[in-house]
Each structure stands twice: as C-alpha cells, then as structure tokens.
C-alpha positions, 0 to 999 in steps of 0.5 A: 566497522562496515566491510568492503564488498568484493565480488565474492562477498556481495549479496545476490540481488535475486536472493535479496528480492525474493520472498520465498517462505515469508508471509506477505499481508496486502490490504485493499487487495481487491483494487488495482494497486492492491491486486497487482501487489499481492500478484508480485509478491506471489510471483516472488515466492510469498505466501499472500494474504489478500484482505478487503471489506466484507462486500469484496469477499467473493472477489479476493477469494477468487483472486487468492485462488488464481494466485495460488494456481499461477505461482504454487505458493499459498494465497488466502482471502481474509475480509476486515475492516481496517477502521475496526481495532478487533477486525484488524486484530482478527485479521492478524490472528487469521494470518498467524494462524494460516501461516504461523507469522507475518514478515511484510504488509502492503497496507493500501486500503483507502477511499475518497468520496465525491462530496469532498470539497471545502463545504463537504459535510463532517461525515465525509471527513470523518469516514475519509480520515477513518479509513485512510488515516485511522485505518493505516495506523491500526494495520501498521500497529497490529502488524508490528505487534506480530512482528515484535512478538515473533522477534523477526522484525519486518517491513511495512509499505503504506499507500500515501498519494502524490496528493500528500505532496500537492493539491491536484490541479482542477479545471475552472470552477471545479471543486478541490478535494480537501479531505483526501489530501489531508488524510494522505499527508497524514499517512506519509508523516505517520510512516515517518514517525512509525519508522522512528518509533519501530526502528528499534524493533527491526521494523522498516516503514515506508510509503509510496505516492501514486499519481494517476492510476487508471482503475475502474472509476476512471472507466466511467469518467468522461473523456474531457476529464481523463484528458485533463488528468493526462494533460497535468502529467509530464508523461501525458498518461495514466499509470497502470497499477502494476507500475507501482508494484516495483516500488512496494516490492522494493520497499518490502524487501531486503534490497531495501534494508537501509531504507525507512521513513521514506516515500517513493513518488510514482506520479509520471513526473506531476509533482516535479512541476 
C-alpha cells in the first residue's frame, strides 16, 4: 500500500530537484537548447558532460570550462558522432572514466536541412533520419546499458519537436518539411517504446517537444519570415532556449519519478489550434 503523506513525511522539493553528486550527459550541447540544459544541470549540482560533433570541440570545451568555474562542480567536453555506434560507445566510456557512472541524459542532438521537402534527394532523408532518429536510439541504448550495469536506474530525456505532432504551417507557395517532422515523430514514438522496455530496469524515458526556439539560424532569416512564425504562434513570439530547460530538468529529476513515456510540448500554444 502507498502511505498517505503528512507534512512531516513529505519529501523536500528542493532535494528532489537537486542533481548534486550525479552525472548528466547532454548531447547537442553546442546549440542553444543543449547549452541551456547543461547549464541548468550544472547549477543544480550535477557533474555534466557536454557533447557535440568534433567540429564543435573548441566551443563545448569553452562552455564546460565556464560552467565549472561558475558552479564549482566538474563539467567536461567530449565529442561524438551520434550516428556511429562506436563513437557513442566511446562517449559513454569517456563519461564513466571521468565520473564513474551516468545518472541522466538529455539526448538533444538533431538537425534539419534546407532542401527538406517532398522532392528531397534520398540523401537528405537518410541524413535526417541518421542524426535525428538513429542517433537518438544509439544514445538511449548506450546510456541505458551504463545505468543497468551500474544497477541504479536513471532518466533519459529526448528532444522531439512540436513537428512530431503537426506539420508546421508555411506561407503560400512555400515548401513543407517532410523528413524533419517524420524524424521527430519517430523520436516521440521511440521514447514511448523505450520507456515501456526500460521500465523494468528503473530507467525512465521521456521527451520534450519545443516550438519555435530562437537560435543563430533565425539571426540569418528575413524579418518577414520571422514575423510569420510569430504570427502562427498564439503567444506571438519565439521561445528562448532556457524556456525549454525547466521541462528537461523536471523530467530528469526525482520530481518526475512517476513520469515515463510522456512528451511535454513547450510551444507557446502552437499545437493547441
């Protein structure tokens, strides 16, 4: 039987939201969402591994140094190609060598391509699926192996997208993305399937679905296009990356101990219409 709680027996919310003494891995950490996630985990006491592709090595190393200096707990950078099983395995080995184990993962690496539409070349489909779907699977699998081998369970948070739920609106005569929403729908359903399978090992798997999050890509976009995106969003603005952080930290924390296989949409109301 589950005991009724009293004010004396309830758990501290602050304690349940702490990551002190835990190790967290964030992939795609050179981007806005991943960086803000890594910063949030570090602020809450975690030792954080910031990972991205090899070309981002200097950037993630710089971020890791800044976070270590800001919060005192150790943060390191490890590069990896999430589409390569050997590279992902090396990432997990490096994490364990540095910190002894792994407690939580924000699997966040993902991309879209400008020629993604109904007439895309097969290569665009393959690259999108390799990074966004296969990469998600490989990181989830490798992280879960560490958690199982070390016998302490853990939490995995995947980055899907509101595009997993809908097809984003486009202006007249503009082409629609095809591979990207398909890949993110795969992430969302993969999350549910892995949540069901990994539950027996004490591993929770959940996802977030961001809406339009302002990034360096948008800095190069025409203002009328940005205005269109905002007009399609009930809140009439872009999100900042740190507005995704709360959902990631919650799902990875003990506060979400009864949550698995769910997707949290943080989209400014876009998908409620």
